N, C-alpha and C positions, 0 to 999 in steps of 0.2 A: 492447631492441627497438624500433625504429622507428613510427612511427604506421603511419606507412605498409605497414612487414613485416604490424604488426599487425593492422590491418584487409583483409588481405590473404591474411592467418591467421582469420578470424574465417568470411569469406568464405567460404572451403573449407566451414568446417566448419558453417554456414550452409546451402550447399547440399546437404552430405550427410547431415545429422541433423536436418535442420526441416523444409527447403523438401521435399525427393523424396521425395513417398509423404504429404509434411505429419505425419512421424515423431514431430516431437516437439510442433510448428507452436503457436511459440514467436512468431513471427512474423507481419504479415498481408500487411506491403507489406517489400520490401526496395530499399534507394535501390540507384540503377547503378552501376556496380564502374566504370567509367571518371570519374564527378563525387569517387567518394569516396577515388579513388586521388591523384587532385589536388588534393582538400584536401586528406589527410593529407599527400603531400608540400610545399603550402603553408605544412598546420604544422608540416611537420617545419624546417623554413627557419626559422618565427621560433624553435623550440628552440634550434636552432646559432646563432642569432645573438643570441641571449638575450632577447629580445626575445616570449617568447612567456606566453600569459597559464593563471591557476592550473590547471586543468584541461587542458592540453595533452596529448594522448597517451590518454586519457581515451575510452573509446569509447561509447556511448549506442546502448538501447533506449529508446524512448517507448508509454506506453500510449494505445494508438486512441480515448484522448476526451479526449488533449490535444492542441489545433494545430501544428504544422508547419509551417508553408510549404509549398505544394504536394505536398504528402504524403496519404496517407487519413486524415482527423479519422471514421471511421466507426461508430465504437464499438462494433465489432465485430456491426452489426446490420443486416439488408438494409435499415432504410428510409435511413437514408446509406448506401447503399453504393456509389454514386461517389461521394461529394462529398471533394474536397479541401479543404483547409484554405486559406483566401487570406493570413492571418495567422498567425504567429507568436506564442506564449502568454509569457508573461511571464517564464517560468519556461525557453521556448526560447531568450528572448532576451539571458539573462543565460548559457546554457552556452554558446550559441554565441559571445559576446560575450567568454572566456574560452578558448578553441580547441576546446571539449567536440566532438567529430564523432558524431554524428547518422545512426546505422547501418540505420536502418523506423523500424517503427511495430508496435510490438508485440499479440498476440492480450489477450482481457481476457472476462468474460462481459459480454453482452450490455446495455449503459448501465450497468455495475457494477450490473448486479441479478443476485448468484448470489456462493457462497462457494468455487466447487469449480472453475469455470476448465471446464465444461460446457455453460454456455446460449450459450457466442456462435454466433451463427449460421455463421461458416464451420469448425466443428467443436472440437471440444475442448482444450486444451495436454494435452500429457501429460506426468509427473510425468522431471525426467532419472536420478533416481536409482532409477525402477522404472516404466515405458513402462505398464504396467498402472494404476496409479497415480494418483488427482486432483491436480493440482500448488497449490490452494486454491484462490481466486478473494479478490477478480474482476481482479487484479493478477495475474494467471495467468499471461500470456505473456512479462511485462517478470520475474518471478521466474525461471519455467525459464529463458528467456532470458541472466542472468547466471550460472541458474545451473548448466546447460548448456556456457559456455563461447564463450558468441553474444557478448557482450560485456564492457566490463571493470565496469558498473553501469547499470543502470534508474530511468525515474521511473515509477510510478504514482502514483492516488488511492488516500486511505482514507476509508471512509467508519465503518466499524464494526468493521475489523480486515483487511480488502481490501487493505493493503500488509503487517501484520505477521503473517498466516492460511499466503500461501504463502513465505512467506519462513519459518516454523515446518514448514513439509512439504515444501522444495525445500531447508535445513539452508544456508539463507546471512543474511545480515540485511540487518534489515526494519525504518524508521524512520517514523512515525505524530508530524511534528514540530506542536506547539503547535497552537493555534487561531490564524489569522491570523498567522503567521509565517511561512508560505510566500504569496506573490498567486496567486490561482487566478484568473484571468485568463486567459482561451482556456482552461481550463477547464467540457469538459461534466459537470457535476456530476450527483449523485442529487439528495444532501441538502444543501441549500444550509445547513445549519445545524451540518453534524456533519462534511461535507469538506475532506480534505488533501491538496498534493500532495504527495508525498514520494520521497528514495531506497529503493532497493534495492542491495546490491552486495554485496561476494564477504567484506569486512571492516568492524568500523565504521569503519577510517581511514578509507576511503575515502567510506564513509556521511559522516560528520562534514566532508568535504572538500568534495563535492558540499554539502553545508544550504550551508554558508560564502556557497557562492557565490548558491544563490536565494532564499535569507530576504533579509524583510527588506521595507520602507512602501514600496508601491504605489500612485499616486493612482488607478488606475483598478479596484482592490480593496479597499475603501471599510471591510472588515474587519483587513485588512492592516497590522501596526507592527513597527517599527525592534525587533530584539533581539541582545544579544552576546552572540554565543557561546567560552565559553573554558574548555578540555576541564584541569579541574581536579578532585579526588575529595577531600572534608572528609579528614582523618585520623582521624576518628570519625566510621563512618557506622552510622547504625542504620540496619536492614534490617525492612520487616515481610514478612513472608511469610501470603502471603495465602489465611488457613482454608476452603479451599476442596473441597470433592470431589468428584475430575475423573471422567468417567464412565467412561476406564479408571484402573483404579488405579496399570499400571505407570509411566504417564506422570507423574501425584503422588510415585508414590516416588524416578521417576528424575527430576525437578525438585525435591524435598524435599536429596537427596542431592548436589547441585549446589551447589545454596546454603550446603549444612553447611561444604564442601569452598573452596567461595570465602571463605568467611567465616570459616575455621578458618584460611587463608594472609591475609588480611587483616585481621586480630583486630577484627573487623567483631561489633556485638550483633546479635541477630536475636528478630526478636516477633513471636508470630503475633499474624495482625492478622485482627477479622469486620468488613467492611463490610458493613451490617443491609440496604443497599438494593442489596444487588448481585444479589439476584432480581427487584428489579422495574426492571434495565438493558434487559434484550429487550420487552419490555414496553411500556418509553416510547421508546424507540428505532424500533419498527416504524410506530406510527401518525405518529411524525415523519416516516419514508422513505418512506410510504406518502400521505403527503399531501401531501412536494418534491416526490417522482418524481409526481403525477399532474401536478403545476402546474407544473415544472421542463418535462412535456412537450408541452403544449400548442401549442409552438413549433412542437411537428412534427405540422403539419396536411395535410402535400402541396403547401400553394402557395408557404412558399418556400426548405424543404430535402426530397429527397428525397417519399417517399412518405407516405404518413398512418400513424400509429404503428401504430396500434389493428390496422390490416387488417397487416400487415406485421411486426408484432415476435412475439420465440413466448412462451411462458407463462408464465415467470416473471414475463417486464419488464409483459404483460398480466393480471398475479395482479396487480400491485404498481397497477401504472393504476386498476385495474379499485377496490382498497382506497382509494383514494385518495378516488376519485369519492364515493363510498360514506360516508366521513368525513365530506368538502366538501357534505355535502348542509347546502342549505340550513335542512329542519328542525331540525338539527343544530346550527346556529348558529357552526361552530369548536370544538363543546364539546370534544372528542376529546382533539381537536388542542391546543387549549389546557391539558387538565390532562395531556398527557404531556408539555410545556412546563417546564411549574409541575414533575413529581415529575424533570423535567434537572435544574431550576436544586434542586432538593435534592440530588441526587449531585452538582453540580458543590460546595456547601457541602461535603455529606460528606468532599471526598475534601482539601476545603479546609484545615478541619478535621484531618485525617490526615496533611499534609505536615507538620501544628506540631511533630509526634512525629515525624515517618519522613524521612528522607534520601530513601526510595525506595520503592516497592510493587512484591516480586516473586511471580509465578504462571506457571502455566502457561501457551505462548501459547493452546495449545489444547488443550481438555480431552480431548482423542480423537485417534489415529491417521487417517494421508486413510487417504479408504472407498477401491475398484474401480471404474474407472469406467465409466459403465453401473449400476453397484450399486442397487440400488432403495433408497434411505432413506424417510424421511419430511420432509413440507415443516419440521418442527417440531423433527427432530433434525438438518436444515439448518440451519436459521436457530439452534438452542443452538450449534452450534459458535463461533462468534460473543460465546459469552457470556460469554470474561470478555476478550474486546478490546473490546465494543461502552462501559462502561464509562469508556476514556482519551477516546471522542470525546465521548462524553455531558458531563463534567466539562470539554474543551479541555484537557486534561493536554498530554505526549508520552511516548510508551512507541518503545518500539522491544525487537525479537525476535532473542537473536541463540542459536545451533544450540547444544543442555545435552547429546546425546547422542543413539545411534538406541536404537531397538526392532525388532526382527523387519526391521533392518534399513531403516527407515524414519525419518526425521530429527523430531525434535521440538525444538522452538525452547523456551526462555526465557525471558518479556517480564520485562520493568524497564519500569517508570514512574514521574517525575519530576513535579513540583507544573510548570506552566502556565510557561512558557519557559527550562527547567532544562535545556535541549540540553547546556550544558558539562558538567554536573555528568552528567546520564544516561549520555553518552558515555564518562566517566571508569570508572565506574561496570561500563558496558555491557563497555568493555577489561577488565577482571580477568575475567570473566566467560567472556571467549572466551578468553585465554590459555588 
């Protein structure tokens, strides 16, 4: 299929099943058809002449907190409702340079604050598998767009599971790269200590292909580094099976069965591993997030960008801003934030030791099934959905979610985590689970 015919097919699907009556509501903005077709035709010419880039023929959705010149970068908030990006994020530049075609901007939890896809100011994203259920967040629109067949791949961002959780709930593949692997220049981040941009795709191969293009050192992002990604799996793999009781026993049983099958087929060694500090992960994560959300949103004061955030944001964003304001009060002297950073370093250290004995750590991605849109769950229950994904962000390691099966026809993802900058090994192991 040519790029031109593919983009026309995707547009038909989007207008019929996404934009019409906000059926899925994966996209906040879709580009003009004439512009898309013209660009696709140019890419097809390049393919025909043998001069096309590595991503030629691939259609992308981009999360609404990543700048794409000329398109909305509103972070799914009324605060930035009419803001259009004036430059391309580094990842977007790299995609365009390799002839990837961007079809539109994807919905998300407002300012990436949320884990369900329900906090967007432009309405919740629905799970394409079952429209009554959440798709997971905060990269909800990006995951739903891929799962619904509106694009080949999508970019999202991951602070504590925001790529992997929606990948799990929507039955696709989602990667959180190692901290520093991908430039964040042009990302409106929620937490500068934790955020990473990463791809969502229908299979591991597409996700690996995109990472190969977007990774690398960027002078505009001081934490970014150069790293090699080679898809190689050692002959002898030692799998660390996380000893953690999922809130839904059926999820744990499905994951254990999947690991047993794959390990037996590949003659891998599986050993249970208990991470002592995993119960501290959520308590460590939120003081950091609240503080950095408060700090990062001070620029949205209504003078330079849109409206004042406190006057125009939703309750979840406001909760985090107010929490951060409280934590950073002068009388506390940064005590709680710095204690959380100390705990973060302890978790990072513990994972470093574990990867001296294991090639990967495997668990469920989310310890429960997705809930119905509008279903009342407590803030604590919502935050607890990230309990198995948050540690990877705190430790700065790479982690991926791949489909493991279904329960009550709802997808369940398995999370595989490897040491820092071991994305090549991660992809190789993930492909065995994908088979």
